[in-house]
N, C-alpha and C positions, 0 to 999 in steps of 0.2 A: 504494500500500500504506500504510494508516494504521497507527498504533502499536498499535491494538487488534485489527487484523485478523491472524489467524494466517498464517504464510507457508506456501507450498507446500513440499514436500520439496525440489524442485529449487532453489527460491530459497534455502532454508536451507543446503543443501549447497554451493551456489555461493558464498554469503557466507563460509561456514566455510572453503572452499578458498581464499578470497582474503585470509585472515589474512596471508599472504605474497604480494606481488605476483606475478602470473603471466600468461602469454599463453594463448590459447584452448586449444590442444592440451594444454598442461600442466594447465589447469583441468579438462578432461575426465578426465585421469588422476587428479588429486587427488580429484575427486568419487567416482570408483570406489574409490580407496584408503581414503578417510575412511569411506565407507559399507560397507567390506569387500566390495565387489563387488555390493552390493544395488542400487545406483543406477548406471545406465549412461546418461550424458547424450550425446546426439548433437549434431552441429554446429548444426542448426536450433534446437533447444531452447536450447543454450548461447548462441548469438549473439542470439537473440530476448530472452533474459533479460538479457544484458549490455547491450543497447540500452535496455531498459526500466529497468534499475537505474541506468544512467548518467543517463538522463533524469530520474529521480526523486531523484538526488543521493546514492545509496547507494555508488556506485563512481565512479572517475574513470579516464580514460585516462592512464596514467603515462608511457608511452613508446611510440613507433611508429617502425618502420623499414619497409622495403619489403615485408617478409614477415610481420611480427608486430606485434600490438598488445598491450601489457602493461597490465593493469588492477590497481588497488589499491582498498582500502576507504577511504571517507571517514569522518570522525568520525560522521556520521549513519548510515552503514552499520554501523560497529562497534557503535553504540548499539542499532540494530535487531537485530543478531545477538545481543547480550547479552540484550535483552528477550525474544527468541524462545527462547533457551536457558533463561532463567528460567521462561518459560511452560511449556515442555516438562518441565522439572524439577518444576514444581508438579503437573503431570498425573501424573507417575510417583509423586511423594510422596503424592498423594491416593489413588492406587491401593494403595499400601502401607498407608496409614491405614485404608482400607476392608477391608484383609486379603483381597484378591482371591485366593481359593484356586484358582480355575480356571486361574491362570497358573502 
């Protein structure tokens, strides 16, 4: 994922949910809470994204015991989240400027 490439919703909500370190099941709950139930992330999607994001340096394994792995954001992940938030905010602001009346 490059800095200029928009994130998928799943990636964005996962990073957003990792503002506070958490393990897999808790992350699935947070994604649902933060999206107000709009996004439901299953284990396959979650663990696939966790592996990809860890490999790319956006998150790190914080702690592991026999049952759980707890992940946290890296500085790179936090920066990527901020950039995506700003990109999304710009889209909304542009819509307001254009006075989109159909919304």
